[in-house]
C-alpha positions in Angstrom: -12.0 -15.8 -0.6 -13.3 -12.9 1.5 -11.4 -9.6 1.4 -9.6 -8.5 4.5 -10.6 -5.0 3.7 -14.0 -3.4 4.6 -15.8 -0.3 3.5 -14.6 1.4 6.6 -10.9 1.3 5.7 -9.6 4.1 3.5 -5.9 3.4 3.9 -3.5 0.5 3.9 0.0 0.4 5.2 2.2 -0.4 2.2 5.6 -1.8 3.2 8.3 -1.4 0.6 12.0 -2.1 1.0 15.1 0.0 0.5 18.1 -1.3 -1.4 19.8 -2.1 1.9 16.8 -4.3 2.9 15.2 -1.9 5.5 11.4 -1.8 5.4 9.6 1.5 4.9 5.9 1.5 5.9 3.7 4.2 4.3 0.0 4.7 4.6 -1.6 4.9 1.1 -5.1 5.2 -0.3 -6.5 2.2 -2.1 -9.4 1.5 -4.4 -11.1 -1.7 -5.6 -10.2 -2.7 -9.1 -12.4 -5.6 -9.9 -11.6 -8.3 -7.4 -8.2 -6.8 -6.6 -7.1 -3.5 -5.0 -4.9 -0.8 -6.4 -2.9 1.8 -4.5 -3.4 5.4 -5.4 -0.3 7.6 -5.3 2.0 9.9 -7.3 4.4 8.3 -9.7 7.6 10.1 -8.6 7.6 9.3 -4.9 9.9 7.0 -2.9 7.5 4.1 -2.5 7.0 3.8 -6.2 10.8 4.0 -6.8 11.4 1.3 -4.3 8.7 -1.0 -5.9 10.3 -0.4 -9.3 13.7 -1.3 -7.9 12.8 -4.2 -5.7 9.3 -5.5 -6.8 8.8 -6.9 -3.3 6.2 -5.2 -1.1 3.7 -6.1 1.5 0.4 -4.5 2.3 -1.3 -4.5 5.7 -4.8 -3.3 6.6 -4.8 -0.2 8.7 -8.1 1.0 10.1 -8.1 4.7 10.4 -10.5 7.3 11.8 -9.9 9.7 9.0 -12.2 12.7 9.0 
């Protein structure tokens, strides 16, 4: 299956969910890890806490013009 990500994208929009169910979209760096992609972030930030608590997240491609 072809990847929805290209070499031009540097960020994806990671959507995590608060305990009350509200979605929180956060732009994050990503990197290829074999045939999958990993998110690069600090370990003590809200998005990581929400993933640990909920285990449900979505990721959307977000093309950016980062300089």
